[in-house]
N, C-alpha and C positions, 0 to 999 in steps of 0.2 A: 255922779251925784245919787243917782237912784240906789246903787249898792250901799252907799253910806246911809242913806235914808232907811232902806230896809234893815240894815244891821242896827242902826240907832233905835228904830221903833221896836225891834225884837228885844233890844236891851233895855226898853222902858221909856224911851224918849217920846214925849207927847207934843212937843212944839218945834218949830224950826230952830229956836235958840238952843234947845236941848239936843237936837240932831247936830248942830254946829259944834257944840261943846262935846258930845260924843266923838265926833270926828277929830277934833283937836286932841282929845285924850288918847285916841286909838290911832293916831296918824301913822305911827311906826308900824303897826300891824297891818293897818289899810294899805300901806305902801308896798307890802309884799305882793299884792295882786292888783293894785291900781296905779295907774301913773297920776301923780298929783303935782305937776309942774308948777302950779300956782297955789298949792297948799289946799286946805280945807275951805270950801265955799262958805261965804258968810250966810247967816240966817235969812238976810234979805234976798240973797241970790237963790237959796232954796225956795223961798216964798214966790219969787217972780217966775221961776222954772215950773214949779208945780202948778201955779196958776194957769200956765198955758197948756198943760196936759189934759187931754180929754180923758175923763174918768173911765168911760166904757173901753176905749182903746188901751188904756193902762191895764185894766183888768183882763182883757183879751190877751195882751202881750204877757202878762204875768202868768197867766194859766198856761200859755204856750211854753214858757220858760220852765215852769214846775213840772210840765209833762215831759219835757226834754230831759230834765234831771232825773225823773222817775226811769226813763228809758236807759239813760247812761249807768244808773245805779242797779239796773235790772229789777226794779220794783221795791228795792229796799227804801223804805219811807222813814224819814225822821219827823215825827209829828210834834208840832210846837203848839202849846196852848197858853194863852195869856189870861190873867185875871187881875182886876183890881180889887182889893179887899175894901169892901164897904165900911164907911165910918172909921177908916184907919188914919185919917187926916186930922189935924188939929190947927185950925186957922189962927187961933190965939197964940200959938207957939210956933207959927209958920212952918208947921210939919206937914209935908205933902203925903198924899195916899201911898199905901204900899202896893207896888205892882209886882206880881209873881209870874214867872214863866216856867213851864214844865216842858221837857223834851224827852222823847223816847223813840227808840228805833223799832220798826216792825216790818215784817216781810209782806204783809197784806196791806194793800191800798184801801184806805178808808173811803166810804162813799162819799161822792161829791154832794155838796149842799149848796143851795142858792141862798145867797145873802144879799141885802140891799146894800149898795155902795154908800158909804158915809164918810164924812171927813171929821178927823179929830181936831182939825184946826178951827178955830172961832174967828 
């Protein structure tokens, strides 16, 4: 579930419903590296599981995972940056904001930055 969520968020998902939809659309691809005997979890399941995860422990585990990826790739970093374009939505036309993601490879590790944990779920 966590891998589906990370992939979904990187692809622009902002809600558990969108993560579920991402998983359903990409199930064939996800099945190449995940066992999905019961299919893609529902948005309610994502909600229940993430409600129980301690944010600090998740952040610590995520940092360790990224550090192990950096060791395995011998420092090659794929930097990912996401932005939401301000005022790109139109509520009257039911048009959602435009989300953009940039990714680039680098052999230098960027400096670590402290950020406050926040949830995009309301």
